[in-house]
NUZALO-371353 format. One record per residue (C-alpha): residue number from 1; residue in three letters; y, x, z. Coordinates in steps of 0.25 Angstrom, whole numbers. Each point is the difference from the previous one (the first is absolute). Example, Ala and Ser with C-alpha at 12.3 -4.5 7.8 and 13.67 -1.06 7.14 Angstrom:
BEGIN
{seq->1	type->ala	py->-18	px->49	pz->31}
{seq->2	type->ser	py->14	px->6	pz->-2}
//
This chain:
BEGIN
{seq->1	type->met	py->0	px->0	pz->0}
{seq->2	type->thr	py->14	px->5	pz->-4}
{seq->3	type->thr	py->9	px->5	pz->11}
{seq->4	type->ile	py->15	px->-3	pz->-3}
{seq->5	type->phe	py->10	px->9	pz->6}
{seq->6	type->asn	py->15	px->-3	pz->2}
{seq->7	type->asp	py->4	px->10	pz->-11}
{seq->8	type->tyr	py->-10	px->-6	pz->-10}
{seq->9	type->gly	py->6	px->0	pz->-14}
{seq->10	type->thr	py->12	px->8	pz->3}
{seq->11	type->gly	py->5	px->8	pz->-11}
{seq->12	type->gly	py->-8	px->-8	pz->-10}
{seq->13	type->ala	py->-13	px->5	pz->5}
{seq->14	type->ser	py->-13	px->-8	pz->-3}
{seq->15	type->ile	py->6	px->-8	pz->-12}
{seq->16	type->thr	py->-11	px->7	pz->-9}
{seq->17	type->thr	py->-15	px->-2	pz->2}
{seq->18	type->arg	py->-2	px->12	pz->9}
{seq->19	type->ala	py->9	px->9	pz->9}
{seq->20	type->asp	py->4	px->14	pz->-4}
{seq->21	type->thr	py->-7	px->8	pz->11}
{seq->22	type->pro	py->-12	px->-3	pz->10}
{seq->23	type->ala	py->10	px->0	pz->11}
{seq->24	type->ala	py->9	px->-10	pz->-7}
{seq->25	type->ser	py->-12	px->-8	pz->-4}
{seq->26	type->arg	py->-4	px->-2	pz->15}
{seq->27	type->arg	py->15	px->-4	pz->4}
{seq->28	type->his	py->3	px->-7	pz->-13}
{seq->29	type->pro	py->-12	px->-6	pz->-6}
{seq->30	type->pro	py->0	px->-5	pz->-14}
{seq->31	type->leu	py->8	px->-13	pz->-2}
{seq->32	type->ala	py->-12	px->-7	pz->-6}
{seq->33	type->leu	py->-9	px->3	pz->12}
{seq->34	type->thr	py->11	px->-5	pz->10}
{seq->35	type->leu	py->1	px->-13	pz->-7}
{seq->36	type->arg	py->-15	px->-2	pz->-1}
{seq->37	type->asp	py->-1	px->3	pz->15}
{seq->38	type->ile	py->12	px->-10	pz->3}
{seq->39	type->ala	py->-7	px->-11	pz->-8}
{seq->40	type->ala	py->-13	px->2	pz->8}
{seq->41	type->asp	py->7	px->-1	pz->13}
{seq->42	type->leu	py->7	px->-12	pz->-5}
{seq->43	type->leu	py->-13	px->-7	pz->-4}
{seq->44	type->ala	py->-6	px->4	pz->13}
{seq->45	type->leu	py->11	px->-7	pz->8}
{seq->46	type->val	py->0	px->-12	pz->-8}
{seq->47	type->ala	py->-16	px->-1	pz->1}
{seq->48	type->ser	py->2	px->2	pz->15}
{seq->49	type->leu	py->10	px->-11	pz->1}
{seq->50	type->ala	py->-9	px->-9	pz->-9}
{seq->51	type->val	py->-12	px->2	pz->10}
{seq->52	type->thr	py->9	px->-4	pz->12}
{seq->53	type->ile	py->5	px->-13	pz->-8}
{seq->54	type->ala	py->-14	px->-4	pz->-5}
{seq->55	type->asn	py->-5	px->2	pz->15}
{seq->56	type->leu	py->11	px->-10	pz->5}
{seq->57	type->gly	py->-5	px->-10	pz->-11}
{seq->58	type->val	py->-14	px->1	pz->6}
{seq->59	type->ala	py->6	px->-3	pz->13}
{seq->60	type->asp	py->8	px->-12	pz->-5}
{seq->61	type->ile	py->-12	px->-6	pz->-8}
{seq->62	type->thr	py->-9	px->2	pz->12}
{seq->63	type->ser	py->10	px->-7	pz->9}
{seq->64	type->leu	py->2	px->-12	pz->-9}
{seq->65	type->arg	py->-15	px->-2	pz->-2}
{seq->66	type->thr	py->-3	px->0	pz->15}
{seq->67	type->lys	py->12	px->-10	pz->2}
{seq->68	type->phe	py->-5	px->-9	pz->-11}
{seq->69	type->ile	py->-14	px->0	pz->5}
{seq->70	type->ala	py->5	px->-4	pz->14}
{seq->71	type->thr	py->8	px->-11	pz->-7}
{seq->72	type->leu	py->-12	px->-5	pz->-7}
{seq->73	type->ala	py->-8	px->-1	pz->13}
{seq->74	type->lys	py->11	px->-7	pz->6}
{seq->75	type->leu	py->0	px->-11	pz->-11}
{seq->76	type->asp	py->-15	px->-2	pz->2}
{seq->77	type->ala	py->3	px->-2	pz->15}
{seq->78	type->asp	py->12	px->-9	pz->-2}
{seq->79	type->ala	py->-4	px->-14	pz->5}
{seq->80	type->ser	py->8	px->-7	pz->-11}
{seq->81	type->val	py->-4	px->8	pz->-12}
{seq->82	type->asn	py->-12	px->-6	pz->-7}
{seq->83	type->ser	py->-7	px->11	pz->-6}
{seq->84	type->thr	py->-7	px->11	pz->8}
{seq->85	type->asp	py->-3	px->10	pz->-11}
{seq->86	type->tyr	py->13	px->7	pz->-1}
{seq->87	type->ala	py->-6	px->13	pz->6}
{seq->88	type->ser	py->-13	px->-1	pz->-8}
{seq->89	type->ser	py->6	px->-3	pz->-13}
{seq->90	type->phe	py->13	px->8	pz->0}
{seq->91	type->thr	py->-2	px->13	pz->8}
{seq->92	type->pro	py->5	px->11	pz->-10}
{seq->93	type->ala	py->-11	px->11	pz->-3}
{seq->94	type->ala	py->-1	px->12	pz->9}
{seq->95	type->leu	py->11	px->10	pz->-4}
{seq->96	type->thr	py->-4	px->11	pz->-10}
{seq->97	type->ala	py->12	px->9	pz->3}
{seq->98	type->ala	py->0	px->10	pz->11}
{seq->99	type->ile	py->9	px->10	pz->6}
{seq->100	type->ile	py->0	px->14	pz->-7}
{seq->101	type->thr	py->6	px->13	pz->4}
{seq->102	type->thr	py->2	px->8	pz->-13}
{seq->103	type->ser	py->4	px->-4	pz->-14}
{seq->104	type->thr	py->-14	px->2	pz->-6}
{seq->105	type->gly	py->-4	px->-15	pz->2}
{seq->106	type->leu	py->14	px->-5	pz->-3}
{seq->107	type->val	py->-3	px->-7	pz->-13}
{seq->108	type->ala	py->-12	px->-6	pz->6}
{seq->109	type->leu	py->7	px->-5	pz->12}
{seq->110	type->val	py->11	px->-7	pz->-8}
{seq->111	type->asn	py->-10	px->-7	pz->-9}
{seq->112	type->ala	py->-7	px->-4	pz->13}
{seq->113	type->leu	py->13	px->-6	pz->6}
{seq->114	type->ile	py->2	px->-8	pz->-13}
{seq->115	type->val	py->-14	px->-6	pz->1}
{seq->116	type->asp	py->2	px->-3	pz->15}
{seq->117	type->val	py->14	px->-6	pz->-2}
{seq->118	type->thr	py->-5	px->-9	pz->-12}
{seq->119	type->ala	py->-12	px->-4	pz->8}
{seq->120	type->trp	py->9	px->-5	pz->12}
{seq->121	type->arg	py->9	px->-7	pz->-9}
{seq->122	type->thr	py->-12	px->-7	pz->-7}
{seq->123	type->gln	py->-6	px->-5	pz->13}
{seq->124	type->phe	py->14	px->-4	pz->5}
{seq->125	type->val	py->3	px->-9	pz->-12}
{seq->126	type->leu	py->-14	px->-7	pz->1}
{seq->127	type->ala	py->3	px->-3	pz->14}
{seq->128	type->leu	py->14	px->-6	pz->-3}
{seq->129	type->ala	py->-7	px->-9	pz->-10}
{seq->130	type->his	py->-10	px->-4	pz->10}
{seq->131	type->leu	py->11	px->-4	pz->10}
{seq->132	type->asp	py->6	px->-9	pz->-11}
{seq->133	type->val	py->-13	px->-8	pz->-1}
{seq->134	type->asp	py->-4	px->0	pz->15}
{seq->135	type->thr	py->1	px->-14	pz->5}
{seq->136	type->gly	py->4	px->5	pz->14}
{seq->137	type->val	py->12	px->7	pz->-5}
{seq->138	type->thr	py->13	px->-9	pz->-3}
{seq->139	type->asp	py->7	px->9	pz->-10}
{seq->140	type->thr	py->-5	px->2	pz->-14}
{seq->141	type->thr	py->9	px->11	pz->-5}
{seq->142	type->tyr	py->-5	px->12	pz->6}
{seq->143	type->ala	py->-5	px->6	pz->-14}
{seq->144	type->ser	py->13	px->-4	pz->-7}
{seq->145	type->leu	py->9	px->6	pz->11}
{seq->146	type->trp	py->-7	px->12	pz->4}
{seq->147	type->thr	py->-9	px->6	pz->-11}
{seq->148	type->pro	py->5	px->14	pz->-2}
{seq->149	type->ala	py->3	px->6	pz->-13}
{seq->150	type->ala	py->-11	px->7	pz->-8}
{seq->151	type->ile	py->-3	px->14	pz->4}
{seq->152	type->thr	py->8	px->10	pz->-8}
{seq->153	type->ala	py->-7	px->13	pz->3}
{seq->154	type->thr	py->-10	px->4	pz->-10}
{seq->155	type->ser	py->-11	px->11	pz->1}
{seq->156	type->ile	py->3	px->14	pz->-3}
{seq->157	type->thr	py->-7	px->13	pz->-5}
{seq->158	type->thr	py->10	px->11	pz->3}
{seq->159	type->leu	py->8	px->6	pz->11}
{seq->160	type->ser	py->13	px->-2	pz->-8}
{seq->161	type->gln	py->-2	px->-15	pz->0}
{seq->162	type->val	py->-1	px->0	pz->16}
{seq->163	type->pro	py->15	px->-2	pz->3}
{seq->164	type->ala	py->2	px->-12	pz->-9}
{seq->165	type->ala	py->-13	px->-6	pz->5}
{seq->166	type->leu	py->4	px->1	pz->14}
{seq->167	type->thr	py->13	px->-6	pz->-3}
{seq->168	type->ala	py->-7	px->-12	pz->-6}
{seq->169	type->ile	py->-10	px->-1	pz->12}
{seq->170	type->arg	py->12	px->0	pz->10}
{seq->171	type->ala	py->6	px->-12	pz->-8}
{seq->172	type->asp	py->-14	px->-7	pz->0}
{seq->173	type->leu	py->-2	px->2	pz->15}
{seq->174	type->thr	py->15	px->-5	pz->2}
{seq->175	type->ala	py->-3	px->-13	pz->-8}
{seq->176	type->ile	py->-14	px->-3	pz->7}
{seq->177	type->arg	py->6	px->2	pz->14}
{seq->178	type->ala	py->12	px->-9	pz->-3}
{seq->179	type->ala	py->-10	px->-11	pz->-5}
{seq->180	type->tyr	py->-9	px->2	pz->12}
{seq->181	type->val	py->12	px->-1	pz->10}
{seq->182	type->gly	py->5	px->-13	pz->-8}
{seq->183	type->leu	py->-14	px->-6	pz->2}
{seq->184	type->leu	py->0	px->2	pz->15}
{seq->185	type->ala	py->13	px->-6	pz->1}
{seq->186	type->lys	py->-4	px->-12	pz->-8}
{seq->187	type->leu	py->-13	px->-2	pz->8}
{seq->188	type->asp	py->8	px->0	pz->13}
{seq->189	type->leu	py->9	px->-12	pz->-6}
{seq->190	type->asp	py->-11	px->-8	pz->-6}
{seq->191	type->ala	py->-1	px->-13	pz->7}
{seq->192	type->gly	py->-15	px->-1	pz->-3}
{seq->193	type->val	py->-3	px->14	pz->7}
{seq->194	type->thr	py->-3	px->0	pz->15}
{seq->195	type->asp	py->4	px->14	pz->3}
{seq->196	type->thr	py->15	px->4	pz->-1}
{seq->197	type->asn	py->-2	px->15	pz->2}
{seq->198	type->tyr	py->-6	px->6	pz->-12}
{seq->199	type->ala	py->12	px->9	pz->-3}
{seq->200	type->ser	py->2	px->5	pz->14}
{seq->201	type->ser	py->-15	px->2	pz->2}
{seq->202	type->ala	py->-1	px->8	pz->-13}
{seq->203	type->ala	py->13	px->8	pz->2}
{seq->204	type->val	py->-1	px->6	pz->-13}
{seq->205	type->ala	py->6	px->14	pz->1}
{seq->206	type->ala	py->11	px->6	pz->-10}
{seq->207	type->leu	py->-6	px->9	pz->-11}
{seq->208	type->thr	py->0	px->15	pz->3}
{seq->209	type->ile	py->-2	px->4	pz->-15}
{seq->210	type->gln	py->13	px->7	pz->-5}
{seq->211	type->pro	py->6	px->0	pz->-14}
{seq->212	type->met	py->-4	px->11	pz->-9}
{seq->213	type->thr	py->11	px->1	pz->-11}
{seq->214	type->thr	py->-4	px->14	pz->-5}
{seq->215	type->leu	py->-8	px->1	pz->-12}
{seq->216	type->leu	py->-4	px->15	pz->-3}
{seq->217	type->thr	py->-6	px->3	pz->-13}
{seq->218	type->ile	py->-6	px->14	pz->-2}
{seq->219	type->ala	py->-3	px->3	pz->-14}
{seq->220	type->gly	py->-12	px->10	pz->0}
//
């Protein structure tokens, strides 16, 4: 890895592909070598940031899944809700995404997150439709009011696609969380539902995933 000293490039040094003397080469490495190492460092920084953000996404979908499963169980136990198959019918599949520590599995993790977020939304939408036809529930506008927008994140194959994919995943998580919070509030107000503490019992946490606006493309 190149070491850059405070006097690097003084007097026009290192503008060509190699330094004039061995000593100069050590203190003033060739410009091309320096730029290559800077690019490698930047890529490593972006990859490290992406790992952190992806792991936060794992924590968020894990939390949303856990809370949603609890809500489904609460619906099954609610005295006024007619159906008792919410948990058995609409529990999202086990998560495929798991925390990583290096960028080696970053592409796979991003794709797993997309699968998990999509699976959560699918089960959530089905549960909304089921509420609309449940004879114990008064309101019939759950699906029309709280169906979240379609998932925007799509599977990727390269590291350069990770930042854009994580940005899309964050937007999708934001949308499904907002829809879930809306559902809980609506259940609390529904005259046909006995319990009025769906929102407080779920206590849906704010998302931890942060925006990633840097898209670094390295031409190799």
